[in-house]
N, C-alpha and C positions, 0 to 999 in steps of 0.2 A: 720426559720422553719414555721412561720406564712405565709410568702410569698409562700412557696412551697405548703401548704395546698390550698391557694387561687388560685394558678396557677392550681393545680389538679382539683379543684371544677370548674374553669373556662373552662379548657380543656374538662372535663367531660360534662359540659353543652353544649359546642360548638359541640362535637362529637354527643351527643344525639339529639341535635336540627338539625344537618345535616342528621343524620339517619332518624329522623322523616320526614324531608323535602323530602328526596330522596323516602321514602316509600310512601308519600302522592302523590308525582309526578307519580310513576308507578301504584299506585292504582286508581288515578283519570282518567286514560286513555288519559291524555295529551301527555304523552311519553311512548311508548311501544316498544316492540320488532319489529324491522321493518321486514315487510312481503315482498312479491314479489312486485316489482315495474313495473309500464307501461312505465316508461321512459318519453319521450317527449308527448306520448299520455295521460299522466295523467293531462296535463294542460288544463283546460276548454277552449273551443272555443266559442265565442259569435255567437248566431244564429240570423240572421236578422229576424225583425217582419214580412216581407213579406213571408218567407218560413215557420215560425212558424204558420202564419194564413192559409197558403195553406195546411200544414199537419192537422191542426185542422178541416178545412173544409172537408178534405178527410176522416178523421176518423168519423166526424159526418154523412157525407153522407153513408158511408159504414155501420155505426150502425143503421141509421134511415131508408135508402132506399135500402140498398144492400143486405138485408137478406130476404129469402122467408119463411114465416111461414107455419107450417103444422097444418091444422084444423081438427076437427072431421070429420067422414065420412058423405057423404051425405045420408040421411035417406029417405025422401020423394021426393020432387021435387027439382030442381036444385036451390040452394039459390043465392041470389044476391052475386056479388063480394064484395070485401073489399071496404072500403070507398073510395070515389073519391080523386084523387091526392090533396094534400094541396097546398095552395097558395105558400108556401116556396119551395115545390118541383118544381112547375111550374116556379117560378122565378129563381131558381138555373139552371133549364135546359135552360131557355131563355138566362141567363147570359153566359152559355157555348156555345150556339149557336150564340148569337149576343152580345159580350161583351159590357157592358156599361162602365166598368172601363177600365184603360189603357190609358186614356188621361194625358196629361202632365199638372201638376198644373200650374195655371196662363197663360198657353198657350191655352190649350183646355181641357176643363172638360165637361163630359155629365151627364145629370140627366134625370130620368123617373119620371114623376108626374102624379097624377090622374089615377092610374093604374086600370084597371077593368078587371077581369078574368071571362070568361064564359066557363064552362066545359060541354061537351056533351059526353054521353056514346055512343059509336059507336057499340060495340059487346060485348057480354058476354056469353062465351061458355065453356064447360067442355070437356076434352079429356077422351078417354076411359082408364081405369086402365093400368098402367105400373109399372114395378119394377125399383126402384132407388137404387143404392147401398147406405148403411149406412142410408137409410130412409125406405125401404120397398115398398110394393105396394101402389101406391097413384095415384089420379088423378089430372092432372094440370087444374087449373081454370084460364082462360085468361079473362082479361078485357082491352078493348081498349078505350081510351079516346081522344077526339079532344078538345084542350084548345085554345081559342081564347084570345089574350091579347090585349086590347086597352089602348093606353097611350099618354101622351103628353111628347115630348123630347125637352130638352132645351140644347143647346151647346154654352156655352160662350167662345169665342176666344179672347185672350188678346194680340196677337202680330202677325204681326207688326201693324195692325190697329184694335183696340178693336171693336168687333161687336158680336151680339148673333143671333144664328140661332134657331127658333122655329118651331117645327113640331107638330102641334096640332091634327093631326089625324093618329098617328102611330099605326100600329097593326101588330102582328105576331101570327102565328098559330104553335102550337106544339102538336104532337102526342105522347101520352104516352101509353106504353104497360105494364101492371102490371100482375103478375101471383102469385099465391099461390097454396099450395098443400092441398088436402083433403085426409086423411087416407082412406083405403078401408078395411071394415069389422073388426072383432076382430083378436087378435093374431093367433088363430087356423085357421081361414079362411085364413089370410095371408100366413101361411105356405102352405096351399093348393093351393092358387094363384100362389105362387112363383114356386111350383113344376109344376104347369100347364104350366106356362110361359116358364120354362126351357124344 
């Protein structure tokens, strides 16, 4: 009789512990009702750092240099254009035009040292008002810059015979065309301008 009571208590404890453990598993989120599966596409694929860096650069350039701002209307005289191109923008365009990277490590690598950038404003003008869809009547403000880059280039070559090439008077010229928009008039005037343009 005593053994039966002990067995009942033990089985009750085991059942209650099992019930609590299963309840905790389902409540914790570790195990749940399975949903739709992607099959083999649910396995993560490693991404090369080269492609990761390329996508990050593309996103940075689009965010920083690929958007055209809409500024307030021109009230009196034609204002100066936006700031001149940054050194980062000039060097990114130079890298696209004449890549410095791409050499094979220990065989040929390239470096640019003592870089000096001179930026000259070539022209700064504003177009007459036009209607742009999703923007409204605006004026396009153009600025054209000539950027001259002076640098020293070093190219160490490691095979078959180690030697170094030094170009002390390297220079490149890059032309950068920037544009931004100026809104035209107040919203009521914009409707009149749009009607007149149509």
